[in-house]
N, C-alpha and C positions, 0 to 999 in steps of 0.2 A: 220533379227533382219537395215539391213539397211531401213529395207522399209520408207519412210519419209526421209531420208537423205539422206547423201551421200559416195557412193564406190571411193575410188582411186582405179589403177588397175595401181602399178607399172609394169614396162618393157610392155610397153602391146605391143610394136616389136617384145619378144620376147614369143609371144603365140603361137602357135603349127593352122594350121588352122583347127583342127576339131574343136576345142575350137573359134575359129570369131566366124565360122557358130552357136552358140549358144550365141555367147557375142550378135552376128547382130540380134537375136533374141527376146532378152532379152529389146532390149534396143526396138525396128521398134514395137513389142507386148507389149511390157510392162505390160510381167508375165513370170511367172515362172513355170516350173513342178519342186518338189520335188525327186529325185533319188528312186526308184523301184514309186512313185508316181502315180497318173490316172488323175490326174485335175491339172489344169491350175488355181496361183495363180496371180488376179495382183501384185505389186510395183509402187511403183512409189518412184525413183530414178536418181537423177543424178548425171551420171561420170562426176569423173577428169582422164585421164591420161598420163600418162610422160612414156619416151621413149630418149633413147639414138642414136635409129635410127633415115637412109634415109630413112622416112615410102616412099616418096613419087617414090624413088628407088626399094624400096623395092615392094610399089602397082605394078609397071611396073617387076619388073622380077619373079613376081607372090609368092611373098612368104608374102604376107597380101591384104585382099578384101578387094578391090576397097568401094565396098560400107557401108564398116565394117566404114577402112578412110572415110568419106563425112560425115557417120553419128559421125562418134567420135570429125574430126576438123570444130567445129566451133567457138570458140575460140581457138586462138595460141598463149600457152608465149612462145617468146621461150629463153633462158636461157643463155649467154653467156661458154664456160668451163673455168675455175678454171683459167686457164692456162692465158685467156686472161684476169682477171679481178685481178690482182696481188694484189689489196691497202685491197681485201677485205682475205688476205691471214690471215694475224694475230687478224685480227676479229675473224674467225670462227676456226682457233689452241686455241683461247687462251677459246675457247667458250665447243670445245671437250675436250681443255685439263683440264675446271672446271669442266665439266659431269664427264669426264672419272678417274677423282682424285676421287668425290664425290661414284663416283658404286662402286670403288677398297680401298676406305678411305686409301685414301693415302693424305700423304701432299707434294704436289706435286705446286707448285703455281705457277710459271714464267716459262716462255721460253730467252733460254741464246739467248744473238743479236750473235754469228753467227749460232746458231743454227737458228733462224728465219732466218739468210740474206742465209740464206742454203734453208732453205723452203720458200721462193721470189723465187730463181731461179731457184726450182725444173717444168719443165714441165708436169706434174699434168699428166700423162693417163687417171690416174680412178677419175679424176677427188676430188668431195669433200669425198666419202666413199674412195677414196685411204689417204687421208687427214686423215679423222678419222681413219681409219686401222691407221697409222703409230701416232701420236700422241697418239691411247691406248698403243699400243708396248712402246714409249718413259715410257710411263705412270709405265708401269707396269718395266720395270729395270730398271728405274730409283726409291734410294732409297735417293738422297735428294730430293731439296724443287724445283728444274727445271730442267730441261730437255735440255739436254746438248749435243752438237755434236755428244761423243762416242753413247745418246741413240738413233739415228737417222741409216735407214737401207745402205747400202753399199751404192746403189746407192745414193741417196739422199750425204754421207759423199763424194765418189770420187772427186764432185763436189770443195769440196772444193780444193780436189789435184791438181783438174787440172788449181785450179783458183791460188795455188802455182809454178804450173809448167808457166804462162805465166804472173808471175808477176817481174818477171825482166828485163827487156835490158841486163845486163850481162852476159855471159854467166860464170859464174862463173864452178871449179871443181869438179870431179865428189867426192872427199870428201865433199870438199864445201857446195857443194848441199845435200848428204845426214846429215852435220855436223848440216845447217842450216833450214836443210827439221827438224828434229825430237826435235830443239826450236821449231820451228812455231809451229809442232804439242804441244810441252808442252803448251804452250803457251793457245794455244786450247784449253784445258784442264786444265788448269790450273794445274801447275803439278802435276793433277792422275797419275800417271805412268802406274794406269794396265787399266785405257782412253787410254790412251796414247797406250800402245802395241795394247789395239783393234783395237785399228785408223789404228795403221798399220801394221796390223794384224800380229803379231809377238809375243812372248809367251814373259811372262817380265824379263827370263832369260837373251835374247837374247837383249835387250834395253837394263837389269845393263850394260850388257857386251860397248853396243854403247855406254852412257853411261859414263863407265868408260875408254873409248877410246877417249872420245873426251873433257873427262877435265870437265860434271857438274854436 
């Protein structure tokens, strides 16, 4: 079916050595042998391969065939990690937001500024795929029209807590810290107590008691 077209090999660096031998033969001989077949079939295919691995190191360590590496490494395009191009995050996040909202038939149309700030601060070890998964999760959780901080995973929400911890030069008492922290969380959640309790990792009853104690 790909004859005369292009085959995209995603994560080619994870391909086992046994499959690498077969791929090398297809590239070199420009022919394939169907499963159970006895006659080779000529093919005219262009290959594009992608990987997150350092193939040069894998070649030296014997995890990737050197001959296949040089066959594939005709033109190399290196894409920097998402953490190295923070300015792309808002554009990509809104692209995935529109895509996932359409797929789930939901009306989530925007990302609140505080949530976007956290997305930009995050280190993104999983790159663009992790961003897509997190936006998909947020769209699934959100019942309103905007993704909020409370819709994000704990690893990202915790960044806002760290920012709070180092935001003040004056050292308040423990009671003052707790009151200021609760007030800050409520502001981030636009007064939504359910989301605030979720972000603080406590139940609504515990939050209600704290609000009553501090006179909110």
